[in-house]
N, C-alpha and C positions, 0 to 999 in steps of 0.2 A: 269257667274251668270246665273242663269237659269230665266227667266220670261213671259215665254210661255203662263202660264196662267192669268197673270196682263195682259199681250197685247191683250189677245182675251177679256177677261172683258171691256177692255178700249176702244174697236171697239165696243162693243155692247153698253156700254154706252153711247159711243158720240151720237147712234139713240135715243136718252132717253134726254139726258142733253143737256146743249151749253157748246158745248168744251169737253163733258163728265165726264163733274164733276157740282157738287154743289157748289162750291165755286171758285174763278179763281187761287189761288195760286197752287193749288191740281195738275193742268194741268202738272206740270212740264215743264212748257214753259221756263220758265229763268235759266234751268238745261240740257233741252233737254233729248230724250230716253221716256220713256212710265211710267206714272206716276203707282207705287206698289199699287196694292191691299192687304190690310190689312186683315187677318183674323184671329188675336190673339195679346194679349197682354200680358203678366205676368211679373210685377215688372218692371226691366227697359229695358226688351226686349218685341219687336214686331216680328212677324211672317207671310210674307206674305202668299198668296195661292198658291204659288208656294214652301214652305216651306224653303225659305231664313229668316234667324233669325238675327237681330240687334240689337245694344243698341240703345235705342231712345233717342234723345236728341231735339226732339221735344213734346214730353208730349201732347200731342191733343192741341201745341201752347200754353201752360202753365199750364192748366187746373188741371194734375195731378203730383201734387207736392208730393206725397205718390207713386207715380209709378202706374202702369196698375193694375188692378182689385186687387184693394187692398183688404184683407178678411174682415176687418171690414166695409169697404164701399160698397163690394159685397152682405155681410150678412144683413146689412140696406137697400139696396134695393132691397133684394130678401125679405125681411120680408116683408116691406112695400107696395111692387107692388102685394103681396099675397093679400093683403088689400083692394086693391082696385089702381089704377094707376090714378084718377083724379076723384074729386067731384063738383069742380064748388063750394063750400062751405070753410069756414074758416076749418083749422084744429090745433090740438095741435103743429103738426109739426113747422107751422110756429111761433109760437110764442117762440117754442123751441129755434129755430135757432136764430131769429131774438135777444132773449135775451140772446143767447152767444156771438155773435157779440156785442150789446152794450155794456155788462156789461165789455167787455175787449178792444172795441175801446173807448177810452176818449173824441174824437173829434166829434160824434155824437151821437145824440139823438133820432131821430126815420128814421123808412127806409120805404120803399116800394119795396116788390120784383117783378121782370118781368121775363122773360122768356131770355133774352142775353144782351150782353151789349151793342149794336148799341138800342134797346130799353130801357135800361138804361139812355144810354146820350139824348138820342130824349125826351123821358120824364122830365130829370133834365134842360134841355135846357128852354122846354117851361113852367116848376117851375119858372123858374129863369126870364123869362120874363112875366111871369104873378104876382110873389111877387113884381118886381120894376117896372112895368109896362113902359118899356122899350122894345126894339127890338132889337137893333146891337149886335152881338156878335163879339168878338174877338179871336182867335184861330191863332195857330201858325205853320207856315211852316214846313215840317216834323211830324206832330203829328198825328193822325189816330183817328177818333172818332164813327169808325162803318162806315156802309153806308146811315147815317142820309142826308136829301136832304139839309140841309144848311150848312153842314159841309162837305160835297164833292166839294170843292171848293179850286184854287189854289191862290197864289199872283198876284193883278192887276199891272199895268205897272208903278206903283209908290206908296208911302209911303200911301200919302192920297188916293190912290185907292181901291174902294172894290174890292171883291173878283171874279172870275169868273168860271164858273164852269167846274168842270174836270169829269164828264160824262154825255153822252148823257139821257134826260128826266130830268135832271133836271133845272127848269126854272130859266131864269137870275135874276129872280124876286128875288127868294131863295138867292141865291150867293149874291145879292146887299146888305143885311143884314149882310153879315158876311165879318168881316175885317180880312184878315190874313197877317200876323207880322213875322219879320224872330225870330227867337229864339236867347235867351240869347243879346238883342238888346234894352238896356232903352231908349237909343235915337229916336229911331224908334216907341217906345209904349209911350213915352211923346210927339211925334211930333201928334198921331191918338189921344191920350186924349183930346189935345188941341183941334184938330178940330172936334172932335164928342162930345164936351163936354155934359154930361147929356142926353148921347142917348145909350151909353150902360148899357147893361143889366149885360154881364158876360162876363169874361175873361174866356176860360176853354185852359185846357192844360193836356197833361202827363206828369207829375212832375220829371219821368221816360221815356224818350220817347224811346221806341220800338217795334216800327212797321216800322221806317225805318233807319234800323240800332239802335246802342245802344247808344243815343243823350244825354249824362249827362250832366245836367245841373249844373250849379255851385248855392250854396247854396245861394248866395249875389241875385243873378237874382229873385229865387223865392220867396225869402225875400220881394224884389223889388215890386213883383205884388200883394203880401199880404200889404203891405203899400199904394200902388195907388189905389188898391180897397175899401180898407178901406178909405181914404182920398177922395173918390169920388163917394162912393156909387154904387160901382159896387160890386158884387157876383163873387168870384175869385173859381172856379170847378177845381176841381181835378180828372181827369181822370184817374182812379186807376183798370183797368179791368186788365189790367197785374200787374201791381206792388202789388196792394191789395193782402194782407195776402202772397204775393210771398217774397217781401224784409223784412218782419216782421209783426207781426199781424198787426199793424195798418201802414202798407205799406209806401210809400214815406213820408206821412203826419208824419208819426213817427220817419222816417229816420232822415229828415229833420227837423224835430219838427218846421211844420208848418201849422197853422189849417184854410184850406180853408172853402168856406162855404157851398158846396154843394160837393158830390163826387158820383161817378158812380163806381160799382162795378162787376164783374161778374164771371166767369174762376173759380177759386179757392173753391168760396163758394158754386159751386155746386156737387163738387164732381166728378166732368166728364160727368153729365146731365147738358143739357141746362138751362142756370139762368143767370140773372141779377138782380142789384138792384141798388137805387138811396137814398142816404139818406143825410141829414143836423142837424143843430138845428131844434127842437120841432116849433119853430115859423116860421120857413119857410115852414118846411112839413105839417103844419096845413094850408097852403093854397091849400093842394092835395084834390081833391074831395075823400068821400063827405063831408068832414069836409071845403072844402073851392071851390072854383072857378075853381083852375085848375085840367080839366078831364083828367083822363087818367085809363087804364082799359085792362084785357087780362084776357081770359079765361082760361089759362093756369098756371097763377100766382100764386108763392106760392106751385107748384105742390108738392102733400105729398114726391113722390119720390125722386126728385130734395132736397127737403129739408132734408130728411132721409140722403141722401148722403152728403150733405153739413156738416150736425151735427156729421158725423161720421169723416169727413176728418177733418175739422176744430178743433175738440177735440183733434186729433195726432198735430196738427201745434201748439195747447196752452202748448203741452209736455217741460217740463225746458228743453234748451238748442237744442232745433229743429231747431232753423234758424240759431245757429252759427255751428250745425254741415253743414247745407247744405252748408253756406259760406266757410268751410273750406275744403272740396269737391272740390267746385269752384275755390277756390285759389289755391289748390293744383293742377288741371288740369290745369290752366291757366300758371302758373309759371312754370312748368316741360315742357310745349310745348314751353314757349319761353325761356327758360333756353336751350335747345335740340339745338334752332333754332339760338341762340347767334350766335354761330361762323359762320355760313351759311351769316349772313348780307343780309338778304333779305327783302324786303319792306311786312312785317306781322306781324299784332299785334290781339290781343284777348283782348275786352274792357270786364268788369263784374261789375256787383255790386250783392251781395246778391247771390243768386244761378240764377241769369241771366249773359248769356256770349253773346257775338257777335264777328265775326271773321270778319276783314278787312286785306284787301290786300294793305296795307298802310304804312307807318314809321310815320306817326303822332303821336304825345304820346298821343293826347286831339282831339276829335271832336265833336263839340259841337252842330253844326247845318246841316241840309241836305245838304247843298249848299257845304260843306266842304268835303262832300264824293268824290272822284273821280269816276265819272261814268265806265270810261274805265278799273277800276281795278276789276269791276263787271264781267268781262270774263273769269277770274282766277277763280273763284269761281266754273265756271260749270265744270270743270275736277278736279277739289277739292274734289267737291261732289261727283263725281263719281268714285274717288278713295276710299273714305269714303265707300262707298257703295260696293264697291266690297272686302271691307275690314269687313263687318258686323256692320258698323256705320251710323246711318240715322241721318240726319239733316231737318232743313225743306228746300223745294226745293228752298229756292231765297236768294240770296248773302245779301239781303236788313233783311231779318228777323234774329229775335235773336233765340238762343237755353236754354234750362233749363236744370237744374239738379235735382232731385229728391232725395227723402229719400231713395229710392230702389236701384241707384247706388252704388254700391260697388268700392272698391280700386283698384281690378282687372279688373275691368267694365272701371274706369278712366284709369289704367296703359293700358289696350289696344286701348283705344281712343287715348290717347299719343303717342302712337308709330304710329298708323294709319293716325295723322293729322302730324307729323313731316315728315313722308315720304311722304305724301303727298304734304306739301307745298316742299319738296326738288323735285319731279317730278313734280310740275306745274313749278319752275324757275329752274330746270335741275343744280341742282347742290347737 
């Protein structure tokens, strides 16, 4: 595969940006080789600067549920941008997108648009603290909530030990307000709730953890979170930046039939434009300025171009059968790959939910926690990723990242992918 132009562009980029990229995983450090500089996306396909074309399963890390350059989304962006890209004032489009979301998501009453998922989480955590008057936050190992200072933490040395920062520049004082627990462990949760009784403002979780593998949770554990939060006066927050509008219009909350107190959203609601949002019942959201004392603001919040793109995309998501069709495609790909590999008896599995999938070089039938992932198995992802690239298949360049299927992927695309995945696994294990 010719990557001459990507290599030249990367060398130049390294003189401009740390590591040559503007987001770390793009640097291809986990898989080796040169990051591919993309020039064009159309439907299920990406084309790089060297003219190589790939069936794309990264989908801009999830937002492109309709695929690249969907005509209705592009038209909405173009028509709106022609009228002005930003005003710093309210616009009708904000009302329209909010009404579309709120009228089709039964678990929220008010929302606030921001410009990224990280900003949504940061603002929602501040709201939870302001609403409850408490400071401490519980999060779970293996869940990622953006690069918010107080959430870039790892577990301490014991269950009753507060978190320690995982990034330089994060004061330990911030991390000490965050308690990190293992997923799917009721006993650990109970111990912490006893130790820090009446100090915890919010428990935050990715209800479908999809940033460190796909750590599918048992509904029983999520329902237990709802139960103890209600009992102890703690807010339950679902970070649905990835799962929101992806596994269904009501996301994981609808999938599991659980109503948290606060949501964070992003990705899909912007139609490929930068966007985020946090939402709750009116009683809680009314604590946000200018109505309440919890301050949050943003120059580009509710940007008209992002609102227009989101409207165009979410209207398509509301089409009858939309999510069922996506799941059928995903199940088809997963089942075909696994069926073809079954006689090979190799440690390989694809986990999936809705249109999200994750490749694991493991024979485990379920993985609920990050410490259940065999770190050594990640060495097999690099040659697998390279094999797929050479056959025109693009996955995110890390074995811990999930993949996404869009409405633009066809059965022909999936069949091509199935063959490439099967041959890739066979090459890795030399079978």
